[in-house]
C-alpha positions as a Markdown table, in Angstrom:
| # | Residue | x | y | z |
|---|---|---|---|---|
| 1 | Unk | -8.2 | 35.5 | 40.5 |
| 2 | Unk | -6.7 | 36.6 | 37.1 |
| 3 | Unk | -8.7 | 36.1 | 33.9 |
| 4 | Unk | -8.0 | 36.9 | 30.3 |
| 5 | Unk | -11.7 | 37.3 | 29.5 |
| 6 | Unk | -11.3 | 41.0 | 30.2 |
| 7 | Unk | -9.6 | 41.4 | 26.8 |
| 8 | Unk | -13.0 | 41.1 | 25.3 |
| 9 | Unk | -14.5 | 44.3 | 27.0 |
| 10 | Unk | -17.5 | 42.5 | 28.1 |
| 11 | Unk | -20.1 | 44.2 | 30.4 |
| 12 | Unk | -18.6 | 44.6 | 33.8 |
| 13 | Unk | -21.4 | 42.5 | 35.6 |
| 14 | Unk | -21.1 | 39.8 | 33.0 |
| 15 | Unk | -17.2 | 39.7 | 33.7 |
| 16 | Unk | -17.8 | 39.6 | 37.3 |
| 17 | Unk | -20.1 | 36.4 | 36.9 |
| 18 | Unk | -17.2 | 35.0 | 34.6 |
| 19 | Unk | -14.6 | 35.5 | 37.5 |
| 20 | Unk | -17.1 | 34.2 | 40.1 |
| 21 | Unk | -17.7 | 30.9 | 38.0 |
| 22 | Unk | -13.9 | 30.4 | 37.9 |
| 23 | Unk | -13.3 | 30.8 | 34.2 |
| 24 | Unk | -9.7 | 31.7 | 33.5 |
| 25 | Unk | -8.8 | 31.0 | 29.9 |
| 26 | Unk | -11.4 | 31.4 | 27.0 |
| 27 | Unk | -11.8 | 28.2 | 25.0 |
| 28 | Unk | -11.0 | 28.1 | 21.4 |
| 29 | Unk | -14.6 | 28.8 | 20.3 |
| 30 | Unk | -15.1 | 31.5 | 22.9 |
| 31 | Unk | -11.8 | 33.2 | 21.5 |
| 32 | Unk | -13.0 | 33.2 | 18.0 |
| 33 | Unk | -16.9 | 33.8 | 18.5 |
| 34 | Unk | -16.9 | 36.4 | 21.2 |
| 35 | Unk | -15.4 | 39.2 | 19.4 |
| 36 | Unk | -17.3 | 38.7 | 16.3 |
| 37 | Unk | -20.7 | 38.7 | 18.2 |
| 38 | Unk | -19.7 | 41.9 | 20.1 |
| 39 | Unk | -19.1 | 43.3 | 16.6 |
| 40 | Unk | -22.8 | 42.5 | 15.7 |
| 41 | Unk | -21.9 | 39.9 | 13.2 |
| 42 | Unk | -24.1 | 36.9 | 12.4 |
| 43 | Unk | -22.0 | 33.9 | 12.9 |
| 44 | Unk | -21.9 | 30.1 | 12.0 |
| 45 | Unk | -20.0 | 28.2 | 14.4 |
| 46 | Unk | -19.1 | 24.6 | 14.2 |
| 47 | Unk | -18.3 | 23.4 | 17.9 |
| 48 | Unk | -19.3 | 20.5 | 20.0 |
| 49 | Unk | -21.1 | 20.6 | 23.3 |
| 50 | Unk | -18.6 | 20.8 | 26.0 |
| 51 | Unk | -16.4 | 23.2 | 24.5 |
| 52 | Unk | -17.8 | 26.2 | 26.2 |
| 53 | Unk | -20.2 | 27.2 | 23.4 |
| 54 | Unk | -23.0 | 28.4 | 25.7 |
| 55 | Unk | -20.6 | 30.9 | 27.2 |
| 56 | Unk | -19.3 | 31.7 | 23.8 |
| 57 | Unk | -22.8 | 33.2 | 22.7 |
| 58 | Unk | -24.1 | 34.0 | 26.3 |
| 59 | Unk | -21.4 | 36.2 | 27.5 |
| 60 | Unk | -21.4 | 38.6 | 24.3 |
| 61 | Unk | -25.1 | 38.5 | 23.9 |
| 62 | Unk | -25.9 | 39.3 | 27.5 |
| 63 | Unk | -23.4 | 42.1 | 27.4 |
| 64 | Unk | -25.2 | 43.8 | 24.8 |
| 65 | Unk | -28.7 | 44.0 | 26.2 |
| 66 | Unk | -30.3 | 46.1 | 28.7 |
| 67 | Unk | -32.6 | 44.3 | 31.3 |
| 68 | Unk | -34.1 | 47.5 | 32.3 |
| 69 | Unk | -36.2 | 47.5 | 29.0 |
| 70 | Unk | -38.2 | 44.5 | 30.5 |
| 71 | Unk | -38.7 | 42.5 | 27.2 |
| 72 | Unk | -37.3 | 39.6 | 25.5 |
| 73 | Unk | -34.0 | 40.6 | 23.8 |
| 74 | Unk | -32.4 | 37.2 | 23.4 |
| 75 | Unk | -34.0 | 34.0 | 22.1 |
| 76 | Unk | -32.2 | 30.8 | 22.2 |
| 77 | Unk | -33.6 | 27.8 | 20.5 |
| 78 | Unk | -32.6 | 24.1 | 21.5 |
| 79 | Unk | -33.5 | 20.7 | 20.3 |
| 80 | Unk | -34.7 | 19.3 | 23.7 |
| 81 | Unk | -36.0 | 20.5 | 26.9 |
| 82 | Unk | -33.1 | 18.9 | 28.8 |
| 83 | Unk | -30.7 | 21.1 | 26.9 |
| 84 | Unk | -33.0 | 24.1 | 27.2 |
| 85 | Unk | -32.8 | 23.6 | 31.0 |
| 86 | Unk | -29.2 | 23.3 | 31.0 |
| 87 | Unk | -28.6 | 26.3 | 28.7 |
| 88 | Unk | -31.0 | 28.4 | 30.7 |
| 89 | Unk | -29.3 | 27.5 | 34.1 |
| 90 | Unk | -25.9 | 28.5 | 32.6 |
| 91 | Unk | -27.1 | 31.8 | 31.2 |
| 92 | Unk | -28.8 | 32.6 | 34.6 |
| 93 | Unk | -25.5 | 32.0 | 36.3 |
| 94 | Unk | -23.6 | 34.2 | 33.9 |
| 95 | Unk | -26.2 | 37.0 | 33.9 |
| 96 | Unk | -27.2 | 37.3 | 37.6 |
| 97 | Unk | -25.2 | 40.2 | 38.6 |
| 98 | Unk | -26.6 | 42.2 | 35.6 |
| 99 | Unk | -30.2 | 41.1 | 36.9 |
| 100 | Unk | -31.0 | 39.3 | 33.7 |
| 101 | Unk | -34.1 | 37.1 | 33.8 |
| 102 | Unk | -34.2 | 33.9 | 32.1 |
| 103 | Unk | -37.3 | 31.7 | 31.2 |
| 104 | Unk | -37.3 | 28.1 | 29.8 |
| 105 | Unk | -40.1 | 27.3 | 27.6 |
| 106 | Unk | -41.1 | 23.8 | 26.6 |
| 107 | Unk | -44.1 | 21.6 | 25.8 |
| 108 | Unk | -46.0 | 19.8 | 28.6 |
| 109 | Unk | -46.3 | 23.0 | 30.9 |
| 110 | Unk | -49.0 | 25.6 | 31.3 |
| 111 | Unk | -49.3 | 28.1 | 28.3 |
| 112 | Unk | -50.5 | 30.9 | 30.7 |
| 113 | Unk | -47.6 | 30.4 | 33.3 |
| 114 | Unk | -45.1 | 30.5 | 30.4 |
| 115 | Unk | -46.5 | 33.5 | 28.8 |
| 116 | Unk | -46.9 | 35.3 | 32.3 |
| 117 | Unk | -43.3 | 34.6 | 33.1 |
| 118 | Unk | -42.1 | 36.2 | 29.9 |
| 119 | Unk | -44.4 | 39.2 | 30.3 |
| 120 | Unk | -43.0 | 39.8 | 33.7 |
| 121 | Unk | -39.7 | 41.0 | 32.3 |
| 122 | Unk | -37.8 | 38.4 | 31.0 |
| 123 | Unk | -34.7 | 39.4 | 28.9 |
| 124 | Unk | -33.9 | 35.6 | 27.8 |
| 125 | Unk | -36.0 | 33.0 | 26.6 |
| 126 | Unk | -34.6 | 29.5 | 26.0 |
| 127 | Unk | -37.1 | 27.3 | 24.2 |
| 128 | Unk | -37.7 | 24.3 | 22.3 |
| 129 | Unk | -38.9 | 24.6 | 18.6 |
| 130 | Unk | -42.3 | 23.1 | 19.0 |
| 131 | Unk | -43.6 | 25.0 | 21.8 |
| 132 | Unk | -41.9 | 28.4 | 20.5 |
| 133 | Unk | -43.6 | 28.1 | 17.1 |
| 134 | Unk | -47.0 | 27.2 | 18.7 |
| 135 | Unk | -46.9 | 30.5 | 20.8 |
| 136 | Unk | -45.8 | 32.4 | 17.8 |
| 137 | Unk | -48.3 | 31.1 | 15.4 |
| 138 | Unk | -51.2 | 31.6 | 17.8 |
| 139 | Unk | -50.1 | 35.1 | 18.4 |
| 140 | Unk | -49.6 | 34.5 | 22.1 |
| 141 | Unk | -46.6 | 36.6 | 22.7 |
| 142 | Unk | -47.0 | 40.5 | 22.4 |
| 143 | Unk | -44.1 | 42.6 | 21.5 |
| 144 | Unk | -41.9 | 39.6 | 21.0 |
| 145 | Unk | -38.8 | 41.2 | 19.1 |
| 146 | Unk | -35.7 | 39.6 | 20.2 |
| 147 | Unk | -32.6 | 41.3 | 18.8 |
| 148 | Unk | -30.4 | 38.3 | 19.0 |
| 149 | Unk | -31.4 | 34.9 | 18.1 |
| 150 | Unk | -29.3 | 31.7 | 18.8 |
| 151 | Unk | -29.9 | 28.3 | 17.2 |
| 152 | Unk | -28.1 | 25.8 | 19.3 |
| 153 | Unk | -27.4 | 22.2 | 18.3 |
| 154 | Unk | -28.7 | 22.9 | 14.8 |
| 155 | Unk | -27.5 | 19.4 | 13.5 |
| 156 | Unk | -29.5 | 17.8 | 16.4 |
| 157 | Unk | -32.7 | 19.7 | 15.5 |
| 158 | Unk | -32.2 | 18.6 | 11.9 |
| 159 | Unk | -31.9 | 15.0 | 12.9 |
| 160 | Unk | -35.0 | 15.4 | 15.1 |
| 161 | Unk | -37.0 | 16.9 | 12.3 |
| 162 | Unk | -37.3 | 20.5 | 13.3 |
| 163 | Unk | -35.7 | 22.4 | 10.5 |
| 164 | Unk | -39.0 | 23.3 | 9.1 |
| 165 | Unk | -40.2 | 24.7 | 12.4 |
| 166 | Unk | -36.9 | 26.7 | 12.7 |
| 167 | Unk | -37.5 | 28.2 | 9.3 |
| 168 | Unk | -41.0 | 29.2 | 10.4 |
| 169 | Unk | -40.0 | 30.5 | 13.8 |
| 170 | Unk | -37.5 | 32.6 | 12.0 |
| 171 | Unk | -40.3 | 34.1 | 9.7 |
| 172 | Unk | -42.1 | 35.6 | 12.9 |
| 173 | Unk | -38.9 | 37.3 | 14.2 |
| 174 | Unk | -37.6 | 40.9 | 13.3 |
| 175 | Unk | -35.7 | 40.8 | 10.1 |
| 176 | Unk | -33.3 | 43.3 | 11.7 |
| 177 | Unk | -31.6 | 40.9 | 14.1 |
| 178 | Unk | -28.4 | 39.2 | 14.9 |
| 179 | Unk | -28.5 | 35.5 | 14.2 |
| 180 | Unk | -25.9 | 33.1 | 15.8 |
| 181 | Unk | -26.1 | 29.3 | 14.6 |
| 182 | Unk | -24.1 | 26.7 | 16.6 |
| 183 | Unk | -23.8 | 23.1 | 15.3 |
| 184 | Unk | -21.4 | 20.2 | 16.0 |
| 185 | Unk | -21.4 | 19.2 | 12.3 |
| 186 | Unk | -22.2 | 21.0 | 9.1 |
| 187 | Unk | -24.5 | 18.9 | 6.9 |
| 188 | Unk | -25.9 | 20.5 | 3.8 |
| 189 | Unk | -29.3 | 21.5 | 5.0 |
| 190 | Unk | -27.8 | 23.5 | 8.0 |
| 191 | Unk | -25.5 | 25.3 | 5.3 |
| 192 | Unk | -28.6 | 26.1 | 3.5 |
| 193 | Unk | -30.5 | 27.3 | 6.2 |
| 194 | Unk | -27.5 | 29.6 | 7.1 |
| 195 | Unk | -27.4 | 31.1 | 3.7 |
| 196 | Unk | -30.9 | 31.8 | 3.6 |
| 197 | Unk | -31.6 | 33.0 | 7.1 |
| 198 | Unk | -28.2 | 34.5 | 8.2 |
| 199 | Unk | -27.0 | 38.0 | 7.0 |
| 200 | Unk | -23.4 | 37.6 | 5.7 |
| 201 | Unk | -22.3 | 35.3 | 8.5 |
| 202 | Unk | -18.7 | 34.9 | 9.6 |
| 203 | Unk | -17.6 | 31.3 | 10.0 |
| 204 | Unk | -16.0 | 29.9 | 13.2 |
| 205 | Unk | -14.9 | 26.2 | 13.0 |
| 206 | Unk | -13.3 | 24.5 | 16.1 |
| 207 | Unk | -12.0 | 21.0 | 15.0 |
| 208 | Unk | -13.5 | 18.6 | 17.4 |
| 209 | Unk | -11.6 | 15.8 | 19.3 |
| 210 | Unk | -12.4 | 12.4 | 18.3 |
| 211 | Unk | -14.9 | 10.8 | 20.5 |
| 212 | Unk | -13.7 | 7.3 | 21.0 |
| 213 | Unk | -14.3 | 4.9 | 23.8 |
| 214 | Unk | -11.8 | 2.1 | 25.2 |
| 215 | Unk | -12.5 | -1.3 | 24.1 |
| 216 | Unk | -11.7 | -2.7 | 27.6 |
| 217 | Unk | -15.1 | -0.9 | 28.6 |
| 218 | Unk | -18.2 | -2.8 | 28.3 |
| 219 | Unk | -21.0 | -0.4 | 27.6 |
| 220 | Unk | -24.6 | -1.1 | 28.6 |
| 221 | Unk | -27.9 | 0.7 | 28.8 |
| 222 | Unk | -31.1 | -0.2 | 30.7 |
| 223 | Unk | -34.4 | 1.4 | 29.7 |
| 224 | Unk | -36.6 | 2.3 | 32.7 |
| 225 | Unk | -39.4 | 4.6 | 33.8 |
| 226 | Unk | -38.3 | 7.9 | 35.3 |
| 227 | Unk | -39.7 | 6.8 | 38.6 |
| 228 | Unk | -37.7 | 3.8 | 38.7 |
| 229 | Unk | -34.3 | 5.5 | 38.5 |
| 230 | Unk | -33.5 | 4.9 | 42.2 |
| 231 | Unk | -34.8 | 1.4 | 42.4 |
| 232 | Unk | -33.0 | 0.4 | 39.2 |
| 233 | Unk | -29.5 | 1.9 | 40.4 |
| 234 | Unk | -29.8 | 0.0 | 43.6 |
| 235 | Unk | -30.9 | -3.2 | 41.9 |
| 236 | Unk | -27.9 | -2.9 | 39.7 |
| 237 | Unk | -25.4 | -2.3 | 42.5 |
| 238 | Unk | -26.9 | -5.3 | 44.4 |
| 239 | Unk | -26.6 | -7.4 | 41.2 |
| 240 | Unk | -23.3 | -6.6 | 39.7 |
| 241 | Unk | -21.5 | -5.9 | 43.2 |
| 242 | Unk | -19.0 | -3.4 | 41.8 |
| 243 | Unk | -15.7 | -3.3 | 43.7 |
| 244 | Unk | -15.4 | 0.5 | 43.2 |
| 245 | Unk | -17.8 | 2.7 | 41.0 |
| 246 | Unk | -18.6 | 6.3 | 40.3 |
| 247 | Unk | -22.3 | 7.3 | 39.8 |
| 248 | Unk | -22.7 | 10.4 | 37.8 |
| 249 | Unk | -25.5 | 12.9 | 38.5 |
| 250 | Unk | -26.4 | 16.1 | 36.7 |
| 251 | Unk | -26.8 | 18.3 | 39.8 |
| 252 | Unk | -25.3 | 18.9 | 43.1 |
| 253 | Unk | -28.8 | 18.3 | 44.7 |
| 254 | Unk | -29.2 | 15.0 | 43.1 |
| 255 | Unk | -25.5 | 14.0 | 44.2 |
| 256 | Unk | -26.6 | 14.9 | 47.9 |
| 257 | Unk | -29.9 | 12.9 | 47.6 |
| 258 | Unk | -28.5 | 9.8 | 45.9 |
| 259 | Unk | -25.4 | 9.4 | 48.1 |
| 260 | Unk | -27.5 | 9.8 | 51.2 |
| 261 | Unk | -30.0 | 7.2 | 50.0 |
| 262 | Unk | -27.1 | 4.7 | 49.3 |
| 263 | Unk | -25.6 | 5.2 | 52.7 |
| 264 | Unk | -28.9 | 4.8 | 54.3 |
| 265 | Unk | -29.2 | 1.4 | 52.9 |
| 266 | Unk | -25.8 | 0.1 | 53.9 |
| 267 | Unk | -23.5 | 1.1 | 50.9 |
| 268 | Unk | -20.1 | 2.8 | 51.5 |
| 269 | Unk | -20.9 | 5.9 | 49.6 |
| 270 | Unk | -20.0 | 9.7 | 49.5 |
| 271 | Unk | -20.9 | 12.7 | 47.3 |
| 272 | Unk | -18.6 | 14.8 | 45.5 |
| 273 | Unk | -19.6 | 18.2 | 44.0 |
| 274 | Unk | -18.4 | 22.0 | 43.6 |
| 275 | Unk | -20.1 | 23.3 | 46.8 |
| 276 | Unk | -17.9 | 21.2 | 49.0 |
| 277 | Unk | -14.8 | 22.8 | 50.8 |
| 278 | Unk | -11.6 | 21.9 | 49.1 |
| 279 | Unk | -10.3 | 19.9 | 52.2 |
| 280 | Unk | -13.5 | 18.1 | 52.3 |
| 281 | Unk | -13.2 | 17.1 | 48.5 |
| 282 | Unk | -9.7 | 16.0 | 49.0 |
| 283 | Unk | -10.6 | 13.8 | 52.0 |
| 284 | Unk | -13.4 | 12.2 | 50.0 |
| 285 | Unk | -11.1 | 11.4 | 47.1 |
| 286 | Unk | -8.4 | 10.1 | 49.2 |
| 287 | Unk | -11.0 | 7.9 | 51.0 |
| 288 | Unk | -12.3 | 6.7 | 47.4 |
| 289 | Unk | -8.7 | 6.0 | 46.2 |
| 290 | Unk | -7.9 | 4.0 | 49.3 |
| 291 | Unk | -11.1 | 2.0 | 48.9 |
| 292 | Unk | -12.7 | 3.3 | 52.3 |
| 293 | Unk | -15.4 | 4.4 | 50.0 |
| 294 | Unk | -16.9 | 2.1 | 47.5 |
| 295 | Unk | -19.3 | 4.2 | 45.6 |
| 296 | Unk | -18.5 | 7.9 | 44.7 |
| 297 | Unk | -21.4 | 10.0 | 43.7 |
| 298 | Unk | -20.5 | 13.1 | 41.6 |
| 299 | Unk | -21.1 | 15.7 | 39.1 |
| 300 | Unk | -19.2 | 15.9 | 35.8 |
| 301 | Unk | -17.3 | 19.1 | 36.9 |
| 302 | Unk | -16.3 | 17.6 | 40.4 |
| 303 | Unk | -14.9 | 14.3 | 38.7 |
| 304 | Unk | -12.7 | 16.3 | 36.5 |
| 305 | Unk | -9.0 | 15.4 | 37.3 |
| 306 | Unk | -10.0 | 12.4 | 39.3 |
| 307 | Unk | -7.1 | 9.8 | 38.7 |
| 308 | Unk | -8.3 | 6.4 | 40.2 |
| 309 | Unk | -7.1 | 3.3 | 38.0 |
| 310 | Unk | -9.3 | 0.6 | 39.8 |
| 311 | Unk | -12.8 | 1.7 | 39.2 |
| 312 | Unk | -14.8 | -1.2 | 38.0 |
| 313 | Unk | -18.1 | 0.3 | 37.1 |
| 314 | Unk | -19.4 | 3.7 | 36.0 |
| 315 | Unk | -23.0 | 4.5 | 36.2 |
| 316 | Unk | -24.8 | 7.3 | 34.4 |
| 317 | Unk | -27.7 | 8.0 | 36.8 |
| 318 | Unk | -29.2 | 10.2 | 33.9 |
| 319 | Unk | -28.0 | 10.1 | 30.3 |
| 320 | Unk | -25.2 | 12.5 | 29.4 |
| 321 | Unk | -26.2 | 15.4 | 27.0 |
| 322 | Unk | -23.4 | 15.0 | 24.5 |
| 323 | Unk | -20.9 | 12.3 | 23.2 |
| 324 | Unk | -18.0 | 14.3 | 24.7 |
| 325 | Unk | -19.4 | 14.0 | 28.2 |
| 326 | Unk | -20.4 | 10.3 | 27.8 |
| 327 | Unk | -16.8 | 9.6 | 26.7 |
| 328 | Unk | -15.4 | 11.6 | 29.5 |
| 329 | Unk | -17.4 | 9.7 | 32.1 |
| 330 | Unk | -17.2 | 6.1 | 31.0 |
| 331 | Unk | -13.3 | 6.7 | 30.6 |
| 332 | Unk | -13.0 | 6.6 | 34.3 |
| 333 | Unk | -13.1 | 2.9 | 34.2 |
| 334 | Unk | -11.2 | 0.3 | 32.1 |
| 335 | Unk | -8.0 | 1.9 | 33.0 |
| 336 | Unk | -4.3 | 0.6 | 33.1 |
| 337 | Unk | -5.4 | -2.5 | 31.2 |
| 338 | Unk | -8.2 | -3.4 | 33.4 |
| 339 | Unk | -11.7 | -4.2 | 32.2 |
| 340 | Unk | -14.5 | -2.0 | 33.2 |
| 341 | Unk | -18.3 | -1.6 | 32.7 |
| 342 | Unk | -20.4 | 1.6 | 31.9 |
| 343 | Unk | -24.0 | 1.5 | 32.5 |
| 344 | Unk | -26.4 | 4.3 | 31.5 |
| 345 | Unk | -30.1 | 4.4 | 32.8 |
| 346 | Unk | -32.4 | 5.7 | 30.0 |
| 347 | Unk | -36.1 | 6.5 | 29.8 |
| 348 | Unk | -38.1 | 5.6 | 26.5 |
| 349 | Unk | -38.2 | 9.3 | 25.7 |
| 350 | Unk | -34.4 | 9.4 | 25.9 |
| 351 | Unk | -33.9 | 6.3 | 23.8 |
| 352 | Unk | -33.3 | 8.0 | 20.4 |
| 353 | Unk | -30.6 | 10.4 | 22.2 |
| 354 | Unk | -28.9 | 7.3 | 23.5 |
| 355 | Unk | -28.7 | 5.8 | 19.9 |
| 356 | Unk | -27.4 | 9.2 | 18.5 |
| 357 | Unk | -24.7 | 9.2 | 21.1 |
| 358 | Unk | -23.5 | 5.7 | 20.3 |
| 359 | Unk | -23.6 | 6.6 | 16.6 |
| 360 | Unk | -21.5 | 9.7 | 17.2 |
| 361 | Unk | -19.0 | 7.9 | 19.4 |
| 362 | Unk | -18.9 | 4.9 | 16.9 |
| 363 | Unk | -19.5 | 2.2 | 19.7 |
| 364 | Unk | -21.9 | -0.5 | 20.3 |
| 365 | Unk | -23.8 | 0.2 | 23.6 |
| 366 | Unk | -25.8 | -3.1 | 24.3 |
| 367 | Unk | -29.4 | -3.1 | 25.7 |
| 368 | Unk | -30.0 | -5.1 | 28.9 |
| 369 | Unk | -32.8 | -5.8 | 31.2 |
| 370 | Unk | -32.7 | -5.1 | 34.8 |
| 371 | Unk | -32.4 | -8.2 | 36.8 |
| 372 | Unk | -35.6 | -9.1 | 38.8 |
| 373 | Unk | -35.5 | -9.2 | 42.6 |
| 374 | Unk | -35.9 | -12.8 | 42.5 |
| 375 | Unk | -33.0 | -13.2 | 40.0 |
| 376 | Unk | -30.8 | -11.1 | 42.4 |
| 377 | Unk | -31.8 | -13.3 | 45.6 |
| 378 | Unk | -31.0 | -16.5 | 43.7 |
| 379 | Unk | -27.7 | -15.4 | 42.6 |
| 380 | Unk | -26.8 | -14.2 | 46.0 |
| 381 | Unk | -27.9 | -17.4 | 47.6 |
| 382 | Unk | -25.6 | -19.4 | 45.2 |
| 383 | Unk | -22.7 | -17.1 | 46.1 |
| 384 | Unk | -23.3 | -17.5 | 49.6 |
| 385 | Unk | -23.3 | -21.3 | 49.3 |
| 386 | Unk | -19.9 | -21.1 | 47.6 |
| 387 | Unk | -18.6 | -18.8 | 50.1 |
| 388 | Unk | -19.7 | -21.1 | 53.0 |
| 389 | Unk | -18.2 | -24.1 | 51.2 |
| 390 | Unk | -14.8 | -22.5 | 50.7 |
| 391 | Unk | -14.6 | -20.7 | 54.2 |
| 392 | Unk | -11.7 | -21.7 | 56.4 |
| 393 | Unk | -12.6 | -23.0 | 59.9 |
| 394 | Unk | -12.2 | -20.4 | 62.9 |
| 395 | Unk | -10.6 | -21.9 | 66.0 |
| 396 | Unk | -13.4 | -20.2 | 68.1 |
| 397 | Unk | -16.1 | -21.9 | 66.0 |
| 398 | Unk | -15.8 | -25.0 | 68.4 |
| 399 | Unk | -16.3 | -23.0 | 71.4 |
| 400 | Unk | -19.7 | -21.6 | 70.0 |
| 401 | Unk | -20.6 | -25.1 | 69.4 |
| 402 | Unk | -19.7 | -26.1 | 73.0 |
| 403 | Unk | -21.9 | -23.2 | 74.4 |
| 404 | Unk | -24.8 | -24.2 | 72.4 |
| 405 | Unk | -24.3 | -27.6 | 73.9 |
| 406 | Unk | -26.8 | -30.4 | 73.3 |
| 407 | Unk | -29.8 | -28.1 | 73.2 |
| 408 | Unk | -29.9 | -27.6 | 69.6 |
| 409 | Unk | -28.8 | -30.0 | 67.0 |
| 410 | Unk | -26.2 | -29.2 | 64.2 |
| 411 | Unk | -28.9 | -29.1 | 61.3 |
| 412 | Unk | -30.7 | -26.3 | 63.3 |
| 413 | Unk | -27.6 | -24.4 | 63.9 |
| 414 | Unk | -26.6 | -24.5 | 60.4 |
| 415 | Unk | -30.2 | -23.4 | 59.3 |
| 416 | Unk | -30.1 | -20.5 | 61.9 |
| 417 | Unk | -26.6 | -19.3 | 60.9 |
| 418 | Unk | -27.7 | -19.4 | 57.1 |
| 419 | Unk | -30.7 | -17.3 | 58.1 |
| 420 | Unk | -28.6 | -14.8 | 59.9 |
| 421 | Unk | -26.5 | -14.4 | 56.7 |
| 422 | Unk | -29.4 | -14.1 | 54.4 |
| 423 | Unk | -31.2 | -11.4 | 56.8 |
| 424 | Unk | -28.0 | -9.5 | 56.7 |
| 425 | Unk | -27.8 | -9.2 | 53.0 |
| 426 | Unk | -31.6 | -8.7 | 52.8 |
| 427 | Unk | -32.9 | -7.0 | 49.4 |
| 428 | Unk | -35.8 | -4.9 | 48.7 |
| 429 | Unk | -37.7 | -3.2 | 45.9 |
| 430 | Unk | -40.0 | -4.2 | 43.2 |
| 431 | Unk | -39.6 | -7.6 | 41.6 |
| 432 | Unk | -39.5 | -6.1 | 38.1 |
| 433 | Unk | -37.8 | -2.8 | 37.1 |
| 434 | Unk | -37.9 | -1.4 | 33.5 |
| 435 | Unk | -38.5 | -2.7 | 30.0 |
| 436 | Unk | -37.9 | -5.9 | 28.1 |
| 437 | Unk | -36.8 | -5.7 | 24.5 |
| 438 | Unk | -40.2 | -6.5 | 23.1 |
| 439 | Unk | -42.1 | -3.9 | 25.4 |
| 440 | Unk | -39.4 | -1.3 | 24.7 |
| 441 | Unk | -39.8 | -1.9 | 20.7 |
| 442 | Unk | -43.5 | -1.5 | 20.8 |
| 443 | Unk | -43.2 | 1.6 | 23.0 |
| 444 | Unk | -40.6 | 3.3 | 21.0 |
| 445 | Unk | -42.5 | 2.6 | 17.7 |
| 446 | Unk | -45.8 | 4.3 | 19.3 |
| 447 | Unk | -43.7 | 7.3 | 20.3 |
| 448 | Unk | -42.2 | 7.6 | 16.7 |
| 449 | Unk | -45.5 | 7.4 | 15.3 |
| 450 | Unk | -47.1 | 9.8 | 17.5 |
| 451 | Unk | -44.3 | 12.3 | 16.9 |
| 452 | Unk | -44.7 | 11.8 | 13.1 |
| 453 | Unk | -48.4 | 12.6 | 13.3 |
| 454 | Unk | -48.0 | 15.5 | 15.4 |
| 455 | Unk | -45.4 | 17.0 | 13.0 |
| 456 | Unk | -47.6 | 16.3 | 10.2 |
| 457 | Unk | -50.5 | 18.1 | 11.9 |
| 458 | Unk | -48.3 | 21.3 | 12.1 |
| 459 | Unk | -47.7 | 21.4 | 15.8 |
| 460 | Unk | -51.1 | 21.5 | 17.4 |
| 461 | Unk | -51.7 | 19.2 | 20.6 |
| 462 | Unk | -49.7 | 18.4 | 23.5 |
| 463 | Unk | -47.3 | 16.0 | 22.0 |
| 464 | Unk | -45.9 | 18.5 | 19.6 |
| 465 | Unk | -42.4 | 17.0 | 19.1 |
| 466 | Unk | -39.6 | 14.9 | 20.8 |
| 467 | Unk | -38.1 | 18.1 | 21.8 |
| 468 | Unk | -41.0 | 19.1 | 23.8 |
| 469 | Unk | -42.1 | 15.8 | 25.2 |
| 470 | Unk | -38.9 | 14.2 | 25.9 |
| 471 | Unk | -38.2 | 13.8 | 29.6 |
| 472 | Unk | -41.8 | 14.8 | 30.4 |
| 473 | Unk | -42.1 | 12.5 | 33.5 |
| 474 | Unk | -38.6 | 13.4 | 34.5 |
| 475 | Unk | -39.5 | 17.1 | 34.9 |
| 476 | Unk | -43.3 | 16.9 | 35.4 |
| 477 | Unk | -42.9 | 18.7 | 38.8 |
| 478 | Unk | -40.9 | 21.5 | 37.5 |
| 479 | Unk | -42.3 | 24.7 | 35.9 |
| 480 | Unk | -40.6 | 26.9 | 33.7 |
| 481 | Unk | -38.3 | 29.3 | 35.6 |
| 482 | Unk | -38.1 | 33.0 | 35.6 |
| 483 | Unk | -35.1 | 34.0 | 37.9 |
| 484 | Unk | -33.4 | 37.2 | 39.0 |
| 485 | Unk | -31.0 | 38.4 | 41.4 |
| 486 | Unk | -32.7 | 39.0 | 45.0 |
């Protein structure tokens, strides 16, 4: 495969990862930022998430470091643990042939484990502000002298109240360093930060496309506990009965798990992700287009270029990371003049991020309550009664009555047939899933109050910040990773 990334003179092992990842043409932000970073310049780059900015700073930064030194040479600060994990995953993929180890640092996990992973030779640390500042203030990191520091999603960190933390983090780092600041927007506090903390920075500005959503799409969100995601998705499928839908997942593993679960309970579903062979992908897409498959469970990347006009519903199994991804996902429905519905499952910790996406997109995403099991059963009974009333008579119906003879009366026959229909469409799961508006309002207020108190205390305690705690239940079982080529 040919690529034009070779014009940048990247490290050969980094270029190999670029080719393996299938990158052919640099994005606009990569075209402008990579040469400046390789020259050692500080930069301020205005670019949206989804424009390739992680590779824009990751490719040149990792090209310039030496993993044999067994110390942290690159520090990336991101506003949330979800984004930290995403960035860390991408940097690991791009740096694996150079044997670059990456470690993800966020609140709610063991200090000793995080420090141990760093001390075992991590070259790249991706961290949320609260935990990073905590480690630095308490002198828990020895010989922590990254030569390249990247502030990712700076405007998000401003919105979440982390600007002071960023200022304090930078005070602990070497003065002789290269600093790269990436932000979707450039409010005045970010400009002032760049002026104070960056050394004669070069500016890169990629004009973002407008993030707008189709007015034919009804946009809804449901607030649930992390452990309720599967049950919530199934309940909504049972309740809404979409004719054809896409369920968007973040990872290939999740696609496989969710699609398998839906098939196990009787849904016509199939997964679609990048690890599938091309002929298998084409077969799944063809079956979905021809309505042989009702539910397509897919990753963002796998669904690119999917042109199906009769999708009634889109489900975000997890909230997208950014407005561009949100618009891209929900734009799969409401096409060709048809109405569509987009549904996003959100935990209380993700509530404010959902509001930020709605604000940036400039749309109204309505809060809804997941129907109870009782509500769905009542709705299905009403629908079943209407279907029976409107059903046409089959010529063989009389033959079955004759076979049954006089041993059973018509009333019992009717009840038995209806019972068969009910059992065939049996529903399961807890009666109540998720939050109502009053409970959600009280919970969000408590979280906001706690985060405000934690910030005022200067970062001590487990609930340091939204960036550290957000999604705690979602990733409780996951520890920070240190990964290298085996």
